[in-house]
C-alpha positions as a printed NumPy array, in Angstrom:
array([[ 21.823,  14.13 , -23.35 ],
       [ 18.495,  13.791, -25.314],
       [ 16.356,  16.671, -26.531],
       [ 13.95 ,  17.329, -29.436],
       [ 13.717,  20.582, -31.375],
       [ 10.536,  22.519, -30.577],
       [  9.323,  19.708, -28.287],
       [  9.053,  19.58 , -24.579],
       [ 10.161,  16.439, -22.727],
       [  8.757,  15.131, -19.476],
       [  9.159,  11.863, -17.524],
       [ 10.889,   8.855, -19.199],
       [ 11.003,   5.127, -18.693],
       [ 13.09 ,   2.347, -20.128],
       [ 13.317,  -1.21 , -21.427],
       [ 16.611,  -2.985, -22.239],
       [ 16.337,  -5.469, -25.182],
       [ 19.703,  -7.308, -25.772],
       [ 22.209,  -4.348, -25.997],
       [ 19.655,  -1.711, -27.013],
       [ 17.888,   0.619, -24.512],
       [ 14.341,   1.666, -25.51 ],
       [ 13.377,   4.983, -23.908],
       [  9.718,   5.994, -23.782],
       [  9.116,   9.564, -22.644],
       [  6.436,  12.255, -22.431],
       [  6.582,  14.895, -25.167],
       [  4.539,  17.627, -26.699],
       [  5.097,  20.765, -28.833],
       [  6.702,  23.591, -26.817],
       [  4.   ,  26.065, -27.891],
       [  1.061,  23.654, -26.983],
       [ -0.937,  25.116, -24.059],
       [ -1.995,  22.848, -21.229],
       [ -0.76 ,  19.351, -20.711],
       [ -1.37 ,  17.399, -23.967],
       [  1.552,  15.005, -23.355],
       [  1.943,  12.004, -25.663],
       [  4.549,   9.192, -25.457],
       [  7.626,   9.305, -27.688],
       [ 10.157,   6.501, -28.386],
       [ 13.966,   6.58 , -28.867],
       [ 16.743,   3.931, -28.792],
       [ 20.288,   3.99 , -27.7  ],
       [ 23.222,   1.655, -27.178],
       [ 25.   ,   3.837, -24.456],
       [ 22.23 ,   5.935, -22.817],
       [ 23.938,   9.068, -24.228],
       [ 23.394,   9.071, -28.082],
       [ 19.711,   8.507, -28.962],
       [ 17.839,   7.879, -32.2  ],
       [ 14.297,   9.23 , -32.177],
       [ 11.711,   6.849, -33.568],
       [  8.537,   8.954, -33.311],
       [  5.474,   8.477, -31.111],
       [  4.739,   5.118, -29.476],
       [  1.3  ,   6.14 , -28.081],
       [ -0.864,   9.17 , -28.742],
       [ -3.966,  10.598, -26.936],
       [ -7.376,   9.277, -27.724],
       [-10.19 ,  11.26 , -29.271],
       [-11.578,  14.298, -27.511],
       [-13.702,  13.218, -24.557],
       [-12.073,   9.803, -24.31 ],
       [-10.687,   8.666, -20.993],
       [ -7.188,   9.249, -22.46 ],
       [ -8.106,  12.164, -24.781],
       [ -6.664,  15.011, -22.744],
       [ -3.184,  13.823, -21.648],
       [ -1.006,  10.788, -21.426],
       [  1.522,  10.426, -18.495],
       [  4.274,   8.272, -17.   ],
       [  4.309,   4.447, -17.484],
       [  6.436,   1.316, -17.65 ],
       [  7.293,  -1.48 , -20.077],
       [  7.975,  -5.259, -19.467],
       [  8.127,  -8.42 , -21.566],
       [  5.764, -11.252, -20.656],
       [  4.194, -14.16 , -22.647],
       [  6.217, -13.242, -25.728],
       [  4.688,  -9.803, -25.975],
       [  5.64 ,  -6.316, -24.596],
       [  3.349,  -4.564, -22.263],
       [  3.098,  -0.892, -21.386],
       [  1.2  ,   0.506, -18.437],
       [  0.518,   4.141, -18.811],
       [ -1.354,   7.018, -17.113],
       [ -4.101,   9.194, -18.675],
       [ -5.489,  12.444, -17.178],
       [ -8.805,  14.146, -17.538],
       [-10.172,  17.387, -16.133],
       [ -6.838,  19.111, -15.971],
       [ -5.196,  16.151, -14.199],
       [ -7.79 ,  15.843, -11.48 ],
       [ -8.968,  12.437, -12.892],
       [ -6.093,   9.933, -13.186],
       [ -6.454,   6.414, -14.406],
       [ -4.231,   3.553, -15.617],
       [ -4.37 ,   1.902, -19.061],
       [ -2.418,  -0.898, -20.832],
       [ -0.972,  -1.218, -24.341],
       [  0.602,  -4.247, -25.99 ],
       [  3.263,  -4.627, -28.68 ],
       [  5.008,  -7.35 , -30.711],
       [  8.116,  -5.337, -31.451],
       [  8.468,  -2.375, -29.016],
       [  7.454,   0.072, -31.78 ],
       [  3.921,  -0.482, -32.757],
       [  1.563,  -0.36 , -29.721],
       [ -2.103,  -1.181, -29.438],
       [ -4.184,   0.075, -26.492],
       [ -6.386,  -2.566, -24.859],
       [-10.12 ,  -2.184, -25.401],
       [-10.577,  -2.843, -21.661],
       [ -9.013,   0.529, -20.758],
       [ -8.953,   2.046, -18.247],
       [ -7.918,  -0.991, -16.262],
       [ -7.687,   0.657, -12.839],
       [ -8.595,   3.845, -10.952],
       [ -8.349,   4.726,  -7.234],
       [-10.938,   2.88 ,  -5.197],
       [-11.775,   2.235,  -1.455],
       [-11.132,   0.697,   0.968],
       [ -7.334,   1.546,   0.608],
       [ -7.068,   4.698,  -1.455],
       [ -8.528,   8.224,  -1.587],
       [-10.653,   8.882,  -4.657],
       [ -9.759,  12.609,  -4.259],
       [ -6.741,  13.638,  -2.272],
       [ -7.207,  15.625,   0.898],
       [ -3.619,  16.968,   0.6  ],
       [ -2.236,  20.106,  -1.023],
       [ -3.056,  19.071,  -4.465],
       [ -6.678,  17.9  ,  -4.825],
       [ -6.437,  15.262,  -7.389],
       [ -7.37 ,  11.508,  -7.72 ],
       [ -3.736,  10.521,  -7.355],
       [ -3.364,   7.331,  -9.467],
       [ -0.457,   7.606, -11.831],
       [  3.094,   6.511, -12.875],
       [  2.527,   2.663, -12.928],
       [  5.752,   0.635, -12.6  ],
       [  5.498,  -3.063, -13.743],
       [  7.281,  -5.83 , -11.866],
       [  7.039,  -9.474, -13.048],
       [  7.148, -11.656, -10.023],
       [  6.677, -14.934, -11.887],
       [  3.293, -16.024, -11.009],
       [  1.883, -12.531, -11.404],
       [  2.729,  -8.959, -12.448],
       [  2.505,  -6.064,  -9.949],
       [  1.905,  -2.35 , -10.615],
       [  3.36 ,   0.09 ,  -8.129],
       [  1.273,   3.337,  -8.469],
       [  1.579,   6.881,  -7.15 ],
       [ -1.544,   7.069,  -4.85 ],
       [ -2.935,   8.505,  -1.62 ],
       [ -3.897,   6.448,   1.302],
       [ -7.369,   7.047,   2.736],
       [ -6.221,   7.031,   6.411],
       [ -3.586,   8.57 ,   8.636],
       [ -1.97 ,  12.02 ,   8.748],
       [ -2.6  ,  13.837,   5.503],
       [  1.078,  14.833,   5.447],
       [  2.065,  11.178,   5.09 ],
       [ -0.66 ,   9.69 ,   2.917],
       [  1.529,   9.424,  -0.084],
       [  2.191,   5.794,  -0.965],
       [  2.893,   3.209,  -3.654],
       [ -0.373,   1.472,  -4.517],
       [ -0.291,  -2.153,  -5.5  ],
       [ -2.333,  -3.847,  -8.092],
       [ -1.78 ,  -7.496,  -9.368],
       [ -2.627,  -9.309, -12.579],
       [ -1.945, -12.793, -14.114],
       [ -3.18 , -11.797, -17.69 ],
       [ -2.118,  -8.115, -17.967],
       [ -5.708,  -7.175, -18.573],
       [ -7.656,  -7.589, -15.318],
       [ -6.017,  -6.098, -12.263],
       [ -6.806,  -6.643,  -8.586],
       [ -6.331,  -3.578,  -6.394],
       [ -4.353,  -4.502,  -3.273],
       [ -3.387,  -2.755,   0.054],
       [ -0.496,  -0.263,  -0.316],
       [  3.054,  -1.232,  -0.316],
       [  4.654,  -1.394,   3.172],
       [  7.132,   1.547,   3.524],
       [  8.044,   4.414,   5.827],
       [  5.56 ,   7.205,   5.475],
       [  7.336,  10.495,   4.695],
       [  5.349,  12.614,   2.201],
       [  1.979,  13.544,   0.835],
       [  3.008,  12.146,  -2.589],
       [  5.568,   9.571,  -3.751],
       [  5.768,  10.089,  -7.541],
       [  7.055,   7.583, -10.073],
       [  7.473,   4.762,  -7.516],
       [  9.644,   1.845,  -8.739],
       [ 11.034,  -1.318,  -7.224],
       [ 14.436,  -2.957,  -8.238],
       [ 16.604,  -5.735,  -6.995],
       [ 20.243,  -4.669,  -7.031],
       [ 22.925,  -7.068,  -5.863],
       [ 20.513,  -9.04 ,  -3.701],
       [ 18.784,  -6.085,  -2.009],
       [ 15.402,  -4.563,  -2.966],
       [ 15.039,  -0.763,  -3.372],
       [ 11.993,   1.413,  -3.582],
       [ 12.885,   4.479,  -5.723],
       [ 10.65 ,   7.483,  -6.076],
       [ 10.61 ,  11.234,  -6.286],
       [  8.811,  14.061,  -4.548],
       [  8.932,  17.805,  -3.838],
       [  9.985,  19.536,  -0.699],
       [  6.47 ,  21.125,  -0.036],
       [  5.098,  17.681,   0.029],
       [  7.443,  16.211,   2.613],
       [  6.116,  15.584,   6.111],
       [  7.499,  18.185,   8.635],
       [  9.182,  15.398,  10.653],
       [ 10.999,  13.991,   7.625],
       [ 11.901,  17.46 ,   6.209],
       [ 13.841,  18.09 ,   9.454],
       [ 16.502,  15.548,   8.306],
       [ 17.836,  18.051,   5.848],
       [ 20.293,  20.473,   7.609],
       [ 19.364,  23.217,   5.315],
       [ 16.425,  23.639,   2.959],
       [ 15.264,  20.367,   1.367],
       [ 15.814,  20.306,  -2.42 ],
       [ 12.921,  21.657,  -4.418],
       [ 12.611,  18.327,  -6.293],
       [ 14.607,  15.208,  -5.822],
       [ 14.763,  11.473,  -6.088],
       [ 14.875,   9.099,  -3.164],
       [ 15.311,   5.497,  -2.242],
       [ 14.334,   3.093,   0.518],
       [ 15.779,  -0.399,   1.293],
       [ 13.53 ,  -3.424,   1.634],
       [ 13.816,  -7.126,   2.391],
       [ 11.549,  -8.205,  -0.488],
       [  9.821,  -6.777,  -3.546],
       [  6.696,  -6.059,  -1.474],
       [  8.605,  -4.499,   1.438],
       [  8.712,  -3.384,   4.085],
       [ 10.883,  -0.559,   2.809],
       [ 12.805,   1.834,   5.113],
       [ 14.598,   5.117,   4.495],
       [ 18.034,   5.821,   5.829],
       [ 19.011,   9.437,   6.419],
       [ 17.454,  11.641,   3.807],
       [ 17.434,   8.883,   1.282],
       [ 18.401,  11.302,  -1.483],
       [ 20.153,   9.475,  -4.377],
       [ 21.87 ,  12.318,  -6.097],
       [ 22.79 ,  15.454,  -4.095],
       [ 22.207,  18.681,  -6.035],
       [ 21.498,  22.313,  -5.513],
       [ 18.154,  23.02 ,  -3.862],
       [ 16.821,  24.868,  -6.968],
       [ 18.232,  22.326,  -9.547],
       [ 15.665,  20.35 , -11.603],
       [ 16.578,  16.645, -11.635],
       [ 13.482,  14.655, -11.312],
       [ 11.454,  11.572, -12.175],
       [ 14.609,   9.432, -12.185],
       [ 14.508,   5.781, -13.099],
       [ 17.141,   3.075, -12.808],
       [ 18.537,   1.247, -15.928],
       [ 20.601,  -1.821, -15.874],
       [ 22.909,  -1.926, -18.944],
       [ 25.678,  -4.529, -19.438],
       [ 25.509,  -5.407, -15.655],
       [ 25.98 ,  -1.734, -14.488],
       [ 23.279,   0.507, -12.987],
       [ 22.489,   3.973, -14.049],
       [ 20.135,   6.665, -12.977],
       [ 18.238,   8.594, -15.76 ],
       [ 16.294,  11.683, -15.077],
       [ 14.625,  14.635, -16.654],
       [ 16.422,  18.113, -16.258],
       [ 15.56 ,  21.606, -17.245],
       [ 17.322,  22.933, -20.366],
       [ 17.564,  26.538, -21.726],
       [ 14.506,  26.012, -24.003],
       [ 12.77 ,  22.81 , -22.854],
       [ 13.333,  19.801, -20.57 ],
       [ 15.901,  17.214, -21.632],
       [ 16.933,  13.788, -20.587],
       [ 20.264,  14.004, -18.788],
       [ 23.207,  11.826, -19.365],
       [ 23.336,   8.696, -17.147],
       [ 24.479,   8.896, -13.67 ],
       [ 26.321,   5.6  , -12.443],
       [ 24.746,   4.396,  -9.273],
       [ 25.206,   1.526,  -6.786],
       [ 23.111,  -0.001,  -3.996],
       [ 24.145,  -0.73 ,  -0.349],
       [ 22.302,  -1.307,   2.924],
       [ 21.337,   2.401,   3.195],
       [ 19.943,   2.948,  -0.275],
       [ 20.845,   3.798,  -3.886],
       [ 23.722,   6.229,  -4.227],
       [ 25.561,   8.112,  -7.115],
       [ 29.084,   6.802,  -7.782],
       [ 31.619,   9.531,  -7.049],
       [ 35.296,   9.898,  -7.686],
       [ 35.891,   9.458,  -3.991]])
């Protein structure tokens, strides 16, 4: 478990270098009103004991595109450098855009002068959601290096179809990590107004779309799959035939089953020494914490927690 004294902790994301896991996570003083999140950095050898290294990225000056709040991102290595995609909010979270930062050592990061590199645009995406949360949904970029190009999978809202199923993983593509082409959404089953923190992984030859959402944002047809009340917040997976889908959900798709009122959210997969783990934010007595790793595996119905049975 990871926590910081007098600091709140939000979403986290991970990069494994040799046998060291680098965790980047949202953090802010507990007594700070409003969002105000910035990005912290910690390292571990086992996903349990962490050494805090301080801030990786901080907000820009007041009035800047990233001056109000930073949010969830992703890190990869490409062309002998490390690249971080990250979100920034303005106007209380209503305006959401994506930026990029680069590093030589995973510790010192430089924001690109071209930021922000993308924002929601037609013809594929709503610039302002027509769903329950009126925002320009464009956040939580996940980077996937596909060889010739790098893709970002982004929490977004389609501009067509039933409002209850407009939540999607937007796609953007780049060959230089600076200029990004906005593509049509990822192909997947449409089950919610929002699909937060979308990620794509290949586990033992299968592709998985991992994401999280909240029960009020599930479409009524999908919510019926839960025999009782759907969990307030949870993490889900879909199974695909390639990195770009199509992805399909089996059953409820829930990765870790927990009490309906339990906070276990914004989970990401980490591959450490050829084993897969789920890492998520949970609610502690004073502030949010990063939970200990949950071993997981993938099969033809999705990603599942390893149990004693």
